[in-house]
SEBA-79821 format. One record per residue (C-alpha): residue number from 1; residue in three letters; x negated, y negated, z negated. Coordinates in pm, 1 decimal. Example, Ala and Ser with C-alpha at 12.3 -4.5 7.8 and 13.67 -1.06 7.14 Angstrom:
! SEBA-79821
- nr  rest  c1  c2  c3
- 1  ALA  -1230.0  450.0  -780.0
- 2  SER  -1367.0  106.0  -714.0
***
This chain:
! SEBA-79821
- nr  rest  c1  c2  c3
- 1  MET  2348.2  -24378.2  -6669.9
- 2  ALA  2522.8  -24055.3  -6685.6
- 3  ALA  2537.0  -23858.2  -6356.4
- 4  PRO  2888.3  -23870.2  -6156.5
- 5  ARG  3122.9  -23577.3  -6225.7
- 6  PRO  3162.6  -23318.3  -5945.8
- 7  PRO  3510.2  -23351.1  -5774.3
- 8  PHE  3781.6  -23082.7  -5830.5
- 9  LEU  3693.2  -22914.2  -5500.8
- 10  TYR  3344.3  -22860.2  -5601.0
- 11  LEU  3427.6  -22710.4  -5911.4
- 12  LEU  3720.6  -22500.3  -5752.1
- 13  ILE  3493.2  -22342.1  -5508.0
- 14  GLY  3187.9  -22310.1  -5741.2
- 15  PHE  3408.9  -22107.3  -5992.4
- 16  ALA  3602.3  -21896.9  -5745.3
- 17  SER  3245.4  -21802.5  -5545.0
- 18  TRP  3030.4  -21754.0  -5862.7
- 19  PRO  3128.6  -21384.2  -5922.2
- 20  ILE  3113.9  -21307.7  -5528.2
- 21  VAL  2738.1  -21430.3  -5513.6
- 22  ARG  2669.3  -21293.0  -5867.1
- 23  TYR  2823.6  -20944.3  -5816.6
- 24  LEU  2899.5  -20868.0  -5448.6
- 25  TYR  2517.2  -20997.0  -5348.8
- 26  ARG  2357.0  -20930.1  -5667.5
- 27  VAL  2181.5  -21239.1  -5654.3
- 28  ARG  1843.6  -21285.3  -5868.6
- 29  TRP  1775.3  -21644.6  -5971.7
- 30  ARG  1438.2  -21708.4  -6121.9
- 31  ASP  1309.2  -22000.7  -6340.9
- 32  ARG  1643.7  -22226.6  -6318.3
- 33  ALA  1470.2  -22408.0  -6604.2
- 34  ASN  1243.1  -22569.6  -6390.3
- 35  VAL  1514.9  -22799.9  -6286.1
- 36  PRO  1570.6  -23080.1  -6521.2
- 37  PRO  1898.6  -23038.0  -6712.6
- 38  SER  1947.9  -23391.0  -6674.5
- 39  GLY  1875.7  -23694.5  -6464.3
- 40  GLY  1798.6  -23753.3  -6107.8
- 41  ALA  1592.5  -23477.9  -5907.5
- 42  VAL  1533.6  -23392.2  -5533.0
- 43  ILE  1542.9  -23028.6  -5479.3
- 44  ALA  1374.1  -22923.2  -5149.5
- 45  SER  1419.9  -22578.3  -5025.3
- 46  ASN  1335.1  -22341.3  -4715.5
- 47  HIS  1633.9  -22332.3  -4443.2
- 48  VAL  1702.0  -21977.9  -4341.7
- 49  SER  2081.8  -22015.7  -4256.3
- 50  ASN  2370.4  -22219.4  -4324.7
- 51  PHE  2442.0  -22030.6  -4624.1
- 52  ASP  2129.0  -22155.5  -4801.0
- 53  PRO  2315.9  -22394.7  -5043.0
- 54  TRP  2568.6  -22135.3  -5133.8
- 55  PRO  2340.6  -21961.9  -5379.2
- 56  LEU  2104.1  -22225.0  -5456.0
- 57  SER  2398.0  -22435.4  -5587.8
- 58  LEU  2555.9  -22185.7  -5798.3
- 59  GLY  2228.0  -22084.2  -5999.5
- 60  LEU  2262.0  -22430.6  -6143.5
- 61  PHE  2651.8  -22418.1  -6157.8
- 62  PRO  2825.4  -22581.3  -6334.7
- 63  GLY  2578.9  -22790.2  -6510.4
- 64  ARG  2430.9  -22959.1  -6222.2
- 65  TYR  2596.8  -23137.0  -5942.4
- 66  LEU  2429.2  -23079.7  -5630.4
- 67  ARG  2458.3  -23344.7  -5330.3
- 68  TYR  2360.6  -23250.8  -5005.0
- 69  MET  2259.6  -23431.6  -4637.9
- 70  ALA  2467.2  -23290.4  -4361.8
- 71  LYS  2442.8  -23352.3  -4021.8
- 72  GLN  2735.5  -23632.2  -3917.1
- 73  GLU  2899.8  -23418.8  -3673.9
- 74  LEU  3006.0  -23217.0  -3942.4
- 75  PHE  3210.0  -23476.0  -4122.8
- 76  ARG  3502.7  -23470.0  -3868.0
- 77  PRO  3845.3  -23386.6  -4027.2
- 78  PRO  3920.9  -23159.4  -4186.0
- 79  LEU  3588.0  -23008.1  -4199.2
- 80  GLY  3445.3  -23323.8  -4332.8
- 81  TRP  3694.3  -23336.4  -4629.2
- 82  VAL  3565.3  -23014.8  -4729.2
- 83  ILE  3213.0  -23103.2  -4680.3
- 84  ARG  3248.0  -23429.4  -4868.5
- 85  GLY  3428.9  -23242.2  -5148.4
- 86  CYS  3163.5  -23017.2  -5177.5
- 87  GLY  2909.6  -23281.3  -5234.9
- 88  GLY  2806.9  -23366.6  -4893.1
- 89  PHE  2705.9  -23704.5  -4713.8
- 90  PRO  2632.6  -23767.2  -4369.5
- 91  VAL  2311.3  -23818.2  -4164.0
- 92  ASP  2235.5  -23875.4  -3806.4
- 93  ARG  1944.4  -23651.9  -3729.1
- 94  ALA  1913.9  -23767.2  -3382.1
- 95  ASN  1799.7  -24124.4  -3514.5
- 96  PRO  1628.1  -24248.0  -3832.2
- 97  ASP  1896.4  -24305.2  -4073.8
- 98  ARG  1761.6  -24567.8  -4336.4
- 99  ASN  2123.1  -24588.9  -4477.0
- 100  ALA  2148.6  -24217.6  -4562.9
- 101  LEU  1759.0  -24188.3  -4716.2
- 102  ALA  1889.8  -24535.2  -4949.7
- 103  THR  2211.3  -24327.3  -5034.6
- 104  ALA  1998.2  -24043.4  -5131.7
- 105  VAL  1771.0  -24269.7  -5341.5
- 106  GLU  2067.3  -24439.1  -5502.9
- 107  LEU  2227.1  -24116.3  -5590.6
- 108  CYS  1909.9  -23972.9  -5782.2
- 109  ARG  1887.8  -24300.5  -5958.6
- 110  GLU  2239.8  -24229.1  -6066.3
- 111  GLY  2144.6  -23895.7  -6237.7
- 112  SER  2246.0  -23695.2  -5932.5
- 113  VAL  2048.7  -23398.4  -5788.6
- 114  VAL  1977.5  -23438.5  -5423.0
- 115  VAL  1911.9  -23132.8  -5206.5
- 116  MET  1692.6  -23167.0  -4894.2
- 117  PHE  1577.7  -22904.7  -4635.9
- 118  PRO  1249.0  -23045.8  -4527.1
- 119  GLU  1231.9  -22833.3  -4198.9
- 120  GLY  1499.7  -23011.0  -4071.4
- 121  THR  1672.6  -22723.8  -3896.4
- 122  ARG  1721.0  -22377.0  -3996.4
- 123  ARG  1459.4  -22140.5  -3849.3
- 124  ALA  1667.0  -21880.1  -3644.8
- 125  LYS  1968.7  -21984.8  -3439.9
- 126  GLY  1910.4  -21725.2  -3134.3
- 127  LEU  1840.7  -21843.7  -2768.3
- 128  ARG  2026.9  -22136.0  -2779.7
- 129  LYS  1805.0  -22289.7  -3050.5
- 130  LYS  1694.3  -22649.7  -2951.9
- 131  LEU  1553.4  -22787.1  -3243.2
- 132  GLU  1207.5  -22609.5  -3402.7
- 133  ALA  1148.0  -22610.8  -3772.9
- 134  GLN  883.6  -22862.9  -3861.3
- 135  PRO  856.7  -23034.3  -4185.2
- 136  HIS  1003.1  -23379.5  -4252.2
- 137  THR  923.6  -23647.9  -4493.7
- 138  GLY  1238.0  -23715.2  -4624.5
- 139  ALA  1244.1  -23516.6  -4963.5
- 140  ALA  919.3  -23653.7  -5038.7
- 141  ARG  1022.1  -24016.5  -4963.3
- 142  ILE  1355.2  -23993.7  -5189.4
- 143  ALA  1162.8  -23828.4  -5473.7
- 144  LEU  876.9  -24126.5  -5474.0
- 145  ARG  1109.7  -24418.7  -5394.5
- 146  ALA  1342.5  -24309.5  -5675.6
- 147  GLY  1095.0  -24208.0  -5937.1
- 148  VAL  1252.3  -23841.6  -5980.5
- 149  PRO  1102.4  -23506.9  -6006.0
- 150  LEU  1038.2  -23329.3  -5656.3
- 151  VAL  1113.4  -22951.9  -5729.4
- 152  PRO  1058.3  -22691.5  -5461.1
- 153  VAL  1312.1  -22388.3  -5411.0
- 154  ALA  1288.0  -22071.0  -5199.5
- 155  VAL  1603.2  -21866.6  -5078.8
- 156  ALA  1592.0  -21543.5  -4955.1
- 157  GLY  1866.7  -21288.1  -4794.3
- 158  THR  2113.8  -21549.4  -4665.0
- 159  ASP  2042.7  -21434.5  -4315.1
- 160  ARG  2184.3  -21096.2  -4411.6
- 161  LEU  2522.9  -21170.9  -4546.2
- 162  ALA  2693.9  -20917.6  -4327.3
- 163  ARG  2505.9  -20633.2  -4466.4
- 164  LEU  2559.1  -20741.0  -4831.1
- 165  GLY  2196.3  -20767.6  -4883.0
- 166  ARG  2069.0  -20888.0  -5199.7
- 167  LEU  1993.1  -21274.0  -5247.0
- 168  ALA  1758.9  -21433.9  -5429.8
- 169  VAL  1649.2  -21795.4  -5529.0
- 170  ALA  1320.9  -21893.0  -5678.5
- 171  TYR  1319.9  -22244.7  -5840.0
- 172  GLY  967.9  -22376.7  -5860.4
- 173  ARG  817.4  -22634.0  -6143.4
- 174  PRO  845.7  -23001.2  -6033.0
- 175  LEU  549.9  -23129.6  -5811.0
- 176  GLU  263.3  -23332.6  -5952.6
- 177  LEU  290.7  -23674.1  -5765.5
- 178  ASP  184.2  -23943.9  -6015.8
- 179  ASP  -153.1  -23954.6  -5829.2
- 180  LEU  12.3  -24073.1  -5522.1
- 181  ALA  166.0  -24390.0  -5683.4
- 182  SER  -133.1  -24587.8  -5559.2
- 183  LEU  -127.5  -24492.4  -5218.5
- 184  PRO  70.0  -24646.2  -4917.3
- 185  ARG  402.3  -24508.3  -4882.8
- 186  ARG  370.6  -24319.6  -4551.1
- 187  GLU  59.3  -24150.0  -4680.2
- 188  ALA  169.7  -24069.9  -5028.8
- 189  ALA  512.0  -23913.2  -4842.5
- 190  GLU  282.6  -23706.6  -4623.4
- 191  LEU  35.5  -23572.7  -4891.8
- 192  ALA  354.9  -23512.5  -5095.8
- 193  THR  538.1  -23314.0  -4829.7
- 194  ASP  217.6  -23082.2  -4761.9
- 195  ARG  225.6  -23011.0  -5149.1
- 196  LEU  568.9  -22947.0  -5121.0
- 197  MET  553.6  -22689.7  -4815.4
- 198  ALA  261.1  -22522.1  -4966.2
- 199  ALA  473.7  -22470.6  -5299.1
- 200  ILE  767.9  -22332.0  -5103.4
- 201  ALA  566.0  -22104.3  -4888.6
- 202  GLU  417.8  -21948.9  -5229.5
- 203  LEU  778.3  -21924.8  -5368.9
- 204  GLU  903.9  -21770.8  -5039.1
- 205  ARG  611.6  -21508.1  -5073.8
- 206  SER  705.8  -21433.8  -5443.5
- 207  LEU  1041.9  -21316.9  -5311.2
- 208  GLY  910.8  -21107.5  -5050.3
- 209  ALA  1038.2  -21348.9  -4784.5
- 210  PRO  864.1  -21475.2  -4447.0
- 211  SER  724.1  -21826.8  -4509.8
- 212  GLY  676.5  -21899.8  -4133.2
***
């Protein structure tokens, strides 16, 4: 089954912002070939700022259409229209949302790339931060259920956009998960998440970014 084509707004924003990211922020994309060129996949990244999806997506643009879970509070009009047009779909972070996970699994099976941030929330929000960054098993659960590659990614520099600091994105090799197939779902997801977070931390270190 061919992957769904990106909507016009996704392409418009991508083509308009690619030169900004590439030349103004001098982004360095590394090992993009680690992301499968076709078929479904789950990309799991560290979460430094709300702008992380920007360079992460453009490193694979326009060949791959990336889909993002976003907290449901962001889907009120008019912002919600933009988020949906850019590939977003809602998730309720306050409660377990099986529908969102099922949607992500279905998107992967259709050939889309779903992007997840296992930490659940970006690391630095200042004094009013309420949620601490802790790894969640959602990315691993989706990849295991959909039977698609789980690709670790690290982003650096998105917390310094105002200073026009250089951006960097490293795409890791898909994780080996075949040995987890015989385990109970929960145990398999937890072990896969441990491997995932270790791989992301290693990628961050390779970019010279803090991993905790």
